[in-house]
C-alpha positions as CSV (number, residue, x, y, z in Angstrom):
1,X,95.2,-13.9,125.1
2,X,92.8,-15.9,122.9
3,X,92.7,-19.2,124.5
4,X,93.3,-20.7,127.9
5,X,96.8,-22.3,128.1
6,X,96.6,-26.1,128.7
7,X,100.2,-27.3,128.7
8,X,103.6,-26.0,129.7
9,X,102.0,-24.2,132.8
10,X,104.4,-22.7,135.3
11,X,104.2,-24.9,138.6
12,X,105.7,-24.7,141.9
13,X,108.7,-22.5,142.9
14,X,109.1,-20.3,139.8
15,X,108.2,-16.7,139.4
16,X,106.0,-15.8,136.3
17,X,106.5,-12.2,135.0
18,X,103.9,-10.5,132.9
19,X,102.9,-7.2,131.4
20,X,99.8,-5.6,129.9
21,X,101.4,-3.2,127.4
22,X,98.2,-1.3,126.6
23,X,97.6,-0.6,130.3
24,X,101.2,0.2,131.3
25,X,101.1,-2.6,133.8
26,X,103.7,-5.2,135.0
27,X,103.2,-8.1,137.4
28,X,104.6,-11.0,139.0
29,X,103.0,-14.3,140.1
30,X,104.3,-17.1,142.0
31,X,103.2,-20.3,143.8
32,X,105.7,-21.8,146.4
33,X,105.6,-25.4,147.3
34,X,108.8,-27.4,148.3
35,X,110.8,-24.2,148.8
36,X,108.4,-22.9,151.5
37,X,108.1,-26.4,153.1
38,X,111.9,-26.4,153.5
39,X,112.1,-23.0,155.2
40,X,109.2,-23.8,157.5
41,X,110.6,-27.1,158.5
42,X,113.7,-25.5,160.1
43,X,111.7,-24.6,163.3
44,X,108.5,-25.9,164.9
45,X,106.2,-23.0,164.3
46,X,102.6,-22.9,165.4
47,X,100.2,-22.8,162.5
48,X,99.5,-19.1,162.6
49,X,103.2,-18.4,162.4
50,X,103.7,-20.7,159.6
51,X,100.9,-18.9,157.6
52,X,102.5,-15.4,158.2
53,X,106.0,-16.6,157.6
54,X,104.7,-18.3,154.3
55,X,103.0,-15.0,153.3
56,X,106.2,-13.0,153.8
57,X,108.2,-15.5,151.7
58,X,105.8,-15.0,148.8
59,X,106.0,-11.3,149.3
60,X,109.8,-11.6,149.0
61,X,109.6,-13.6,146.0
62,X,107.2,-11.3,144.3
63,X,109.0,-8.0,145.2
64,X,112.6,-9.4,144.9
65,X,112.0,-10.7,141.5
66,X,111.5,-7.2,140.3
67,X,115.2,-6.6,140.9
68,X,117.8,-7.0,138.3
69,X,121.5,-7.9,138.3
70,X,121.8,-9.8,141.6
71,X,120.1,-7.3,143.9
72,X,118.7,-8.5,147.3
73,X,115.5,-7.6,149.0
74,X,115.2,-7.9,152.8
75,X,111.8,-7.7,154.7
76,X,111.8,-7.4,158.4
77,X,109.0,-6.9,160.8
78,X,109.9,-5.8,164.3
79,X,107.6,-5.4,167.3
80,X,107.1,-5.5,170.9
81,X,104.1,-6.6,173.0
82,X,103.1,-9.3,170.4
83,X,103.6,-13.1,169.9
84,X,106.2,-12.4,167.2
85,X,109.2,-10.1,168.2
86,X,110.9,-10.5,165.0
87,X,110.3,-11.8,161.5
88,X,112.8,-11.6,158.7
89,X,113.1,-13.0,155.2
90,X,114.9,-12.1,152.1
91,X,115.4,-12.9,148.3
92,X,118.5,-13.0,146.1
93,X,118.7,-14.5,142.7
94,X,115.7,-16.9,143.4
95,X,117.0,-18.0,146.9
96,X,114.7,-17.4,149.6
97,X,115.0,-17.8,153.4
98,X,113.0,-16.7,156.4
99,X,112.8,-16.9,160.2
100,X,110.3,-15.8,162.9
101,X,111.2,-15.3,166.5
102,X,108.1,-16.4,168.7
103,X,107.1,-15.7,172.2
104,X,105.4,-18.9,172.9
105,X,103.8,-17.9,176.0
106,X,102.2,-14.9,174.4
107,X,101.3,-17.1,171.3
108,X,99.2,-19.3,173.7
109,X,97.3,-16.2,174.9
110,X,96.3,-14.9,171.3
111,X,94.6,-18.0,170.1
112,X,94.8,-20.2,166.9
113,X,93.7,-17.6,164.5
114,X,95.1,-14.2,165.7
115,X,94.9,-11.0,163.8
116,X,98.1,-9.5,162.7
117,X,98.0,-6.8,165.5
118,X,97.7,-9.6,168.0
119,X,100.7,-11.3,166.5
120,X,102.9,-8.2,166.3
121,X,101.6,-5.8,168.9
122,X,100.5,-2.2,168.6
123,X,103.8,-0.5,167.6
124,X,105.1,-2.9,165.0
125,X,106.7,-1.7,161.8
126,X,107.8,-3.2,158.6
127,X,111.1,-2.4,157.0
128,X,111.8,-3.3,153.3
129,X,115.4,-3.0,152.1
130,X,116.7,-3.1,148.6
131,X,120.4,-3.8,148.0
132,X,121.5,-3.0,144.5
133,X,125.2,-3.8,144.1
134,X,125.2,-3.3,140.4
135,X,124.0,0.3,140.9
136,X,126.0,0.8,144.0
137,X,123.0,1.6,146.1
138,X,120.9,0.6,149.1
139,X,117.6,2.1,150.0
140,X,114.9,1.3,152.6
141,X,111.4,2.0,153.3
142,X,109.7,1.7,156.7
143,X,105.9,1.5,157.3
144,X,103.7,0.8,160.2
145,X,102.4,-2.7,160.4
146,X,98.8,-1.4,160.9
147,X,97.3,-3.3,158.0
148,X,95.1,-6.5,158.2
149,X,97.9,-8.4,156.3
150,X,101.6,-8.2,155.4
151,X,100.5,-7.7,151.8
152,X,98.6,-4.7,152.8
153,X,101.7,-3.2,154.5
154,X,103.6,-3.9,151.3
155,X,101.0,-2.0,149.2
156,X,101.4,0.8,151.6
157,X,105.2,0.8,151.1
158,X,104.9,1.1,147.4
159,X,102.3,3.9,147.7
160,X,104.3,5.9,150.3
161,X,107.9,5.3,149.1
162,X,107.7,4.4,145.5
163,X,104.5,6.3,144.5
164,X,103.6,3.2,142.4
165,X,99.9,2.1,142.5
166,X,100.3,-1.7,143.5
167,X,97.9,-4.5,144.2
168,X,99.2,-7.6,146.0
169,X,97.1,-10.8,146.8
170,X,98.6,-13.7,148.7
171,X,97.0,-17.0,149.7
172,X,98.4,-19.8,151.9
173,X,97.2,-23.3,152.5
174,X,98.6,-26.2,154.5
175,X,98.0,-29.6,155.9
176,X,100.2,-31.6,158.3
177,X,102.7,-32.6,155.6
178,X,102.9,-29.8,153.0
179,X,102.3,-26.0,152.6
180,X,101.5,-24.0,149.5
181,X,101.8,-20.3,149.4
182,X,101.0,-18.2,146.3
183,X,100.5,-14.6,145.2
184,X,100.2,-11.9,142.5
185,X,101.6,-8.5,142.3
186,X,100.4,-5.9,139.9
187,X,101.9,-2.4,139.3
188,X,100.8,0.5,137.2
189,X,103.7,2.3,135.5
190,X,102.2,5.1,133.4
191,X,104.5,7.4,131.3
192,X,105.0,11.0,132.2
193,X,103.8,10.9,135.7
194,X,106.3,11.4,138.4
195,X,106.3,12.5,142.0
196,X,104.0,12.3,144.9
197,X,102.0,15.3,143.7
198,X,100.7,13.0,140.8
199,X,99.8,10.1,143.0
200,X,96.2,10.8,143.1
201,X,95.9,11.3,139.3
202,X,97.7,8.0,138.8
203,X,95.4,6.0,141.1
204,X,92.4,7.5,139.3
205,X,93.9,6.5,135.9
206,X,91.1,4.3,134.2
207,X,93.6,1.8,133.0
208,X,94.8,1.1,136.5
209,X,91.3,1.2,137.9
210,X,90.2,-1.5,135.4
211,X,93.3,-3.7,136.0
212,X,92.9,-3.3,139.8
213,X,89.4,-4.5,139.6
214,X,90.2,-7.5,137.5
215,X,93.3,-8.5,139.4
216,X,91.6,-8.0,142.8
217,X,89.0,-10.6,141.7
218,X,91.5,-13.4,141.9
219,X,90.4,-16.1,144.6
220,X,92.3,-17.6,147.3
221,X,91.4,-21.1,146.1
222,X,92.8,-20.3,142.7
223,X,96.1,-19.2,143.9
224,X,96.9,-22.1,146.0
225,X,95.3,-24.8,143.6
226,X,98.3,-26.7,142.0
227,X,95.9,-27.9,139.2
228,X,95.6,-24.3,138.1
229,X,98.7,-23.1,136.4
230,X,99.9,-19.6,136.7
231,X,99.2,-18.8,133.1
232,X,95.8,-20.0,133.5
233,X,95.2,-17.6,136.4
234,X,96.4,-14.7,134.3
235,X,94.1,-15.8,131.4
236,X,91.1,-15.9,133.7
237,X,91.8,-12.4,135.0
238,X,92.9,-10.7,131.8
239,X,91.7,-12.7,128.7
240,X,89.7,-9.7,127.4
241,X,93.0,-7.7,127.2
242,X,94.5,-7.2,123.6
243,X,97.8,-8.4,124.7
244,X,99.3,-10.1,127.8
245,X,103.0,-11.0,127.6
246,X,104.2,-13.6,130.0
247,X,107.9,-14.7,130.7
248,X,109.0,-17.4,133.1
249,X,111.5,-15.9,135.4
250,X,113.6,-17.1,138.4
251,X,113.4,-20.5,139.9
252,X,112.8,-20.3,143.7
253,X,114.7,-22.4,146.1
254,X,115.4,-22.3,149.8
255,X,118.8,-20.7,150.1
256,X,120.4,-20.0,153.4
257,X,123.8,-18.5,152.6
258,X,125.4,-19.8,155.8
259,X,128.5,-21.9,155.4
260,X,131.7,-22.8,157.5
261,X,133.7,-20.6,155.0
262,X,131.5,-17.6,155.3
263,X,131.4,-17.6,159.1
264,X,135.3,-18.2,159.2
265,X,135.7,-15.2,156.9
266,X,133.4,-13.0,159.0
267,X,135.1,-14.1,162.4
268,X,138.5,-13.7,161.0
269,X,137.9,-10.0,160.6
270,X,137.8,-9.7,164.4
271,X,140.8,-9.1,166.7
272,X,142.4,-12.3,168.2
273,X,141.3,-11.0,171.6
274,X,137.8,-10.7,170.6
275,X,137.7,-14.2,169.1
276,X,139.2,-15.6,172.3
277,X,136.3,-14.3,174.3
278,X,133.9,-15.9,171.7
279,X,135.4,-19.5,172.0
280,X,133.6,-22.1,173.8
281,X,135.5,-24.6,176.2
282,X,135.9,-27.0,173.2
283,X,138.1,-24.4,171.4
284,X,135.5,-23.5,168.8
285,X,133.4,-20.4,168.2
286,X,129.7,-21.6,168.0
287,X,127.6,-19.8,165.5
288,X,123.9,-20.5,165.5
289,X,122.1,-19.8,162.2
290,X,118.5,-19.0,163.0
291,X,117.4,-19.4,159.3
292,X,118.4,-23.1,158.9
293,X,118.5,-24.0,162.7
294,X,122.2,-25.2,162.5
295,X,125.0,-24.6,164.8
296,X,128.4,-24.1,163.1
297,X,131.6,-24.8,165.1
298,X,134.2,-22.5,163.6
299,X,137.9,-22.8,164.3
300,X,139.5,-19.4,163.9
């Protein structure tokens, strides 16, 4: 990059992919606006829950956009003893959705700005699942939720399950009307180094060390500032590199996949005796979608 971009900047709700060819590095950058607002508006979440759910949606967009050919990424945090008993979100073809199950009595006890361990309790874990229909595969990694942030837990996942040196930074900001959530993911993909036995060598690679320092210098305010385009952020971080390739990727939207047709198809697979037990007095089976906070009355 030789000059800071001034026009055509990537704005809200679109992933920007990038590579640093000389450093064997790939990355993703995203800033969510209307899409995250729509997800959060489905429920009346306390501010602390809005922040952690917004962070999880950014992580889904960053990691999910690494997939090809219609794959789906699901991230689920489960816990006992905390204010959040379940947090789940997913990404597929640019569509994100998310939901948090909150113990409001416990939430009142942990205060306005609780640490992650207070939100999820001492024995929480994070499961990250990749569904790859084109490749006919599904795989999952599970890591303890013992980092200061969900981003840190996702870095742990890539280090443990993928053996990929990874840096993730996420920032959130909100007022009474709107939320902004943004992040950057950077990964080192050196040639000729495979397997857990080489992980220490890969983290010591001078190319990765340089990129991790530069990428880690991104500021919270830069990520959430809509006046600073994503290309400009990359220019500020990596303008000394010989080459930075950028490519606008998937547009992001809130995408709950619930529909009357979908639920009718699922319920139609049950035996009639089972469906009879599910029916309410009005003759319909009531299906409550936690993601979009709607109740579907299905006649099957």
